N, C-alpha and C positions, 0 to 999 in steps of 0.2 A: 522555543520554550523547552528543547529537549527533548520531555517525552513526549509520545503521540497525545500520551491524554493529556501532555499539561494546558493547552486552550481549553478541550471539556472543563475541568479543573477550576481555570479561570474563570469560564463563563458562571458556570454556578457561583461562585463564589461573589461574582459582580452583582449577578442577579439576585442572590440573597440581601446586599448590603442597598440594594436599590431597592427594595421592596422596603428595606427599613427606613433610610432616609425621607424617604418618599411618605410614609404614613408621618413618621415623625416632624416634616417641617410643618409648620404651621403659617406661614408667608404665602405668596401667589406663588402656584407653581406652571411648567409649560403645559398647554394644554396638550401637545402631542410632545412622545418622550421614547424613540424608539433607537436600541441598540444592537450594533452586527458587532462581535467580539468585545473589539477596543475602540469603535467609534459610533457616537451617539448622536441622532438627529435629533433638534426638537423646535417646537412651534410655542411659540409665547404671544398671548395679548397682556400686555402690559408694559409698564415703563422700563428704560433700559435699568435703571436704579432699583428695581425689585428684581429684576432678572440676574444681576450682579450679585445681588445678597441672597439669591438662593445658590447660585453655583459657589459663592465662599462659604455656604454651610456645608454644600455637598465634598467642597475641596477640605472641610477640618472634618468630617464626620468618622474618617480612619485613615490612622496614620500611612497606612499600604498602600492606598490611591491617592493619585493626585492626576486631576484633570487639566486640559487647556483648553480654550475654546475662539471661537471666532462668532461675535454677534455682528448682524448685519438684518438692513429692512430690504435688501434688492438682490444679494445673491449669497449663496451658501456653496459649500464644497460637501459631500457625502461621499468616502469610498469612490469608486471613479465618475460621480455623477456630479456634475453642477447642476443645480437648483437658483433657479431665477423667479421672481415675481415682475410679471409685463401686464401691467392694465386690469390689474386685480384676482388675474390668474397664474398660475405655476408652469413652467416651463423646463426641462430639462436636456442638457447635451453633455457630451464628453466632455473628464476632467481628467487631463495628463498631470500627474504629480513633477518638478522640476527636476527629478532623478531619473525619471522616463526616459531611456535612451533608445526605447523602439528598437531593441536588439533580436528581431524576429529571424529566426531558423534561416542561413542566407540558403539558396534557391541550388547552391553549388554543393550543396553538404549531401555526403553520402546518407539519403534516405530516400523512401519508397515516395516515387513522384506525385501518388495520391496522398500522399499526407501530407508534401510541400503546398500542392496546389488548394488544400483545405483551408491554410492558415488565412489567406485573404479573405478566404470564406465566412472564415467566423470569426473573425475583425468587422468586416463590413454587415453581418449581421449584428454584431453587438451595436454599432452605431446604428442600426435600424432601430433597436430597442431601444437605446438609450436618448436617441435625439427624438424630441417632439414636433419639432417644427423640420417641414421636407425641405425646405431650402435650407437650413444648418444641416441637415444628414448631406446633403450636395455637396456644401462646402467642404464638412470633415471628411467626405469620403476621399476627396481633391487630396487631401495633407495623408490620408493613410494610404492611399497611391505611391506616393513620393515616398513616406518612410520606403514601401514594397520594392521600389524602383533603384533605393540605394541598398536594400539586401539583394539586390540582383534578378528580382522576379520578374518575368517576363510581361510586357504588357498586356498580351492577350490575355494570361492570367490574371491580372488582378482585373481587366474589363471584364472580364465572364463575371466574376466576382460580384463586382457593381450592378451589372446589368442582370443579375441573379434578383436581386432582393431592390431592385429600382422600382418595381412594378406589384410590391407587395405592401401591403399598409402594415403601421406598426403594431394594430390591434392582432394582425395576424402571429405576427414574429414572437407575439408576447402570451400568445395563445398556449395552453399545458396541452404538448403532444402524448397522444396516447402509446403506451408501450406498445413494441413488437412482439409478437408471438414467437417463444422461443423458438430456434431451430436445434434438428437433431443432427446438423448435419457432421461429419467428421471436421475435426481441426488440425489440418499440417500445420505446424511451425517450423519456419525457415528461419535461419541467420541472415538477415539482411547484407546484400552484397550487389552490386550491379549486375554480374554473372550468373544470379540465380532469378534474374526474372524470366528468361526465358526457359527455365527450368519448370518453373511453375506453371507457363503458357502452354510446354509440353505434356505436364500430367494432366490439367484442364481438357486438353487436346484429345487425349487418349484415354481419356478415362472409361469411356464408353465402350472401349474394349473386355472390359473387367465387369462393365454390369451386362453385357450382353452374352457372357459366358456363364454356364449352368454354376461350376463349381464358385462361382465371386459372386453371384448378382446378387444374392440374399446378405453377403457379407458387406459389400458395398454398396447399398441402395440408391446413396445420393453420392455427388462431386464434393472432394472436401473443399474447404475453405479454408484459402492459402494467409497465413497471416505472419506477420516477421516479427523477431526480437531483435534489438541493437548490437549490433558485432561490439566486441570491446575498443573503445577508443583510446588518447592518448593517455586521458588520464587514469582508465581503467588500468592501465600498465606500468604508469609509473606511481600510483599511488594507491599505496593498500587499505583496507578496509579496517586491517587489524596489525597489531605490531607481533610477530615472533618473539617470544619468550625469551630472552638470550642464556633461561638456566630451564634446557628442558623438561631436567628433573622434577620442577617447578608445578608440570603439565599433569593433570591427572583427577581422582575423585579421591578426597581425602574423609575420613570419618567427621560428623559433624558433633558428636562429645556429649549429645543431648539424653539427659536421661530419659530410660525407657525405651529407646531409639534401635527397634529389632535392624536398623540398614548395618549398623556402623560395623559389626562384626562378618559383614558379609563385602565389605569391600576392597577390590581388585585396585592395588597401589602400583598400578600400571601406567606409561606415559605411551602406550601403543596396544591393539590387541590384533590376534594374528587368527586366521583362519587357514585351510588348504586351499585357499584362492588369493589370498593376499592379505596385505598388514594396512591396520589404519591408523595414524598418528594422532595423538590429542594433543589440541595446542593452547587449550586452558585448562584452567582449575577450576574443578566442581564438589561439590560437598553434598549430603544425605539432602539437604534442602534445596537444593537449584530446582529451579524450575524450566518449562521450555528445553527440555532437552531429548535425545537420540541416545538410548543406552546401549550396553550388549551386557546378554547374562550370559555367564562361562561356568563351566564345570572344573573343578580342580581334579579330577580324574581324566579328565578328556579335555587340555585347555583349549583346542582347535575346534572345537563344537561348538558355539555361539548361536544366541538368539538376540537380535536386533527388533527395539522397541523404542516408543514414541511416547511422550505424553506433555501435556501442558502442565499439569500438578507438579509438584515436590515429587523429586524421584523417590525417597523415602515412601511417599505415599503408593504409588504405583508398584513400587517392589515388594511391600506387606501384601500385597494382593496375591504376585507370586510366589511368594514363600509360603500363601496359604495352600494354594495351590496345590502346592509341591508337597505340604503337610496332609493334606485330606485325599492327594494321589488321585487329583480330579483330572485322570487321563483324556478328558476329552479336551483337555486345552495342550496345544504345542510343550509347552516347558515342563510339565509331571510327565509327559511322556519318556522321556530322556532317562528324568530320577529316578524309574518306576523299576530299575532290574540292576544288577552288577552291584549289590550291597551299597549303593550309592544312602550317604544320607542329607540331612537340611544343610548340614555345613558343606558341601560339595559346593553349594551352591555360590555364586559371586557374580557381582555387579560393579560397571565402571560405566560413567557418562562421557558420550563422546563428543559432543557439540551441543548447543545451544542455538534453537532457529525460535524466534517468537512468533511470525507468522505462521499459520495453520497449514495453509496447504502447503507453503515452502518447507515445512518441516516434515511430511508426511512425506513429501517428493524426495527430500533429502535419504529419508529414512529407505525408501524404497532404492535409491541409489546407491547405498552402503551395503543392503543386502545381498543385489547384484554384484558390486564388487567384491565382496567377499564371500560372495556365493554360500549364503548360512541357510539356504532351503533345504531341507528333509531330500536326501540321509545324509548329506555333509555338513546340517546344522539343526538348528533346533525351531525354523520358521516353516513353516506349512503352506504360506501362500504368499505369491507376489502380485501387488496391484501396481496396475497401468494408469498413469495419473496424465494431464494436459502439463507438460514441462514448458509452458511459454511463461517464468516467472520472470 
């Protein structure tokens, strides 16, 4: 649906329309009406003609909503569940859509073995939860093993997955587990490669040396939790998530020209920022109203002295706070500390957006990377602290 909020807005809209047509319809309604995003399950105790009248009313209620439906007295599908009526009771089983190719991760793929071994277990657990009949569960696990055999999974891996849930009841699998207590163990993130597996084993095996030494036993009280990030694949190397603009002069920050905007006069119309340690090239176009940005504050008298910050609000809103701090000479803040001397004035303060990152954690991590690469910590810059983040993003 484009934006990540698209499904949320769609659910709110459809839920509002549901309340309206259920309240206004005067005929026979379903006794059960459940929806998950755009899939609906209903149960009605009426004639098929009455049910079709209800569906036609729903389909003409709002021009933006059109429903298709399947009506049956014996069996229906909902999401990945097949629901059947057997001797006056309901039974459930797995349902595969015709387009399901069962393209599970191949076992020869360059992923941690624990990751690959967990996939059959997760799928067998899914069968255990969906299949209400033990005989049907056994039949479906046989099919599931064939799916994984086609993906080159060893027989002992799939067999172990089936045996793990063979003697566990469906009720136990459906029971909600209590969340585990959080761990304070440090996390060591490695880019996965088959050659890095021995490295993690060496670290764990020799961690006791750090715990036994008096100078490091308080710093490293527990052994680290080794986790892996995915390495770049062929798609990452061939396809870029953004297009480099053909005209680099179009990159940078431009004034918004809003009335009463205090930021426009401070915009630096450059397509790169430089410090004593490096240069950052800006690859997109921004304005005072851009949000979720990492920005650089500069000084016209000392062009290589920078402050790097980030904000999820509009750039102008965050810059207004910096501008006020300089005007009132709030030297407890890092930026006013630079502008308090050498006959600086507020006109010496400049701002430009560097990049846009919508995810809060990723934006903060990228901010720290830029601070480190440009070396903007005092005395070479205006930043006064450097935060260390878990870079597993």
